[in-house]
N, C-alpha and C positions, 0 to 999 in steps of 0.2 A: 673953420665952421664944419660941423658934422654933416654928413650926408644922411638924408632921411628918405625912407621908402614909404610912399603913399599907398595905403591899402584901402580900396573901396569895396571890394567884395571878397568873399571867401576864396573864390577862384584865383585871386591875386596871390594867395598864400600857397597854392599848389606847388610852385617850384621849390619851396622850402621843406616840403614833406619828404622824409627819407624813404628808403626802399621797404621799410617795415610798416609804413602807413601812418606814421605819426611825426610830429614836429617837436623839437626840444626848445624850450624857452628858458632863459635865465631869469630868475627872480632875484631882485636886489632889495636890501633893507633900506631904511631911511638914510643911512650914511653912504649909500651907493655901493656897498660892499656886496659881494656875491653871497646869496643865501642858499639857493638850491636850484637844481634843474627841474623844470616841470614839463612832463610829456603832454602834448596836446594832440587829440585825435579829432578829425573832422568827419562829420556825416555828410558825405558828398553824393548821396544817392539822388538820382534824378526824380522828377515828379512822377514819371511813369513807374519807376521802381517803388516809390513810396505808395502810390496808389495800389500797386500789386501787393505789397506787404500789408497794407490796410485791408484789402479785400481778402487776403488769406486769413488775417486775424478775425475778420467778420465771419468767414466761413467756419473757422474753428469754433467760434462762439455759437454759431447756429448748430453745429454738430453737438456741442455740449448741451444746448437747449433741448435738442432731440433726445439725448441720453437722459436728461432730467425728466422730460415728459414721459418717457418709457418707464423710468423708475417710479414716477408717481402713479402711473397706471398699474404697475406691479404691486405697489403698496396698497392701492385701492382694492385690487383683487385679493390680496392677503387679508385685508380687513373684512371683505365679504366672506371669505372662507372661515375666518375666526367667528363671525356672527353665525354662520351655518353650524359650526362646531358647537357653539353655545346652545343653539336650538336643539341639535341632536342630543347633547348632554342632558338638557332639560327633558326631552322626550324619553331618554333612557331612565332618568330618575323617576318620571311618572310611571313608566312601565314597571319599574322595580316596586314602586309603591302599590300599584294595582296587583302585582304578583303576590306581595305580602298580604294584601287585603283578602285576596282569594284564599291563600293558605290559612289565614287566621279565621276565616268565616265558617 
């Protein structure tokens, strides 16, 4: 009879992880012949580490949102400047027309 190893949690597999941080598993085909080695990596981060990573990701997203808001403000300012440029261009055109009217009168 073969010996079986009962695994209830991921922590039960920790003794089989090598010094590089992964475990090698042999995959077999339907005829029970060796097919290939599969390297398995476990994410064994604690809940505190996961919370910290999630908080860091949220902080980065907030920074990106701040950058987007500043960019939108800059675009709005550019739009206002373009409108001012159009108004000044129209005023220049009107002044030119008035100048030609005075010259031709």
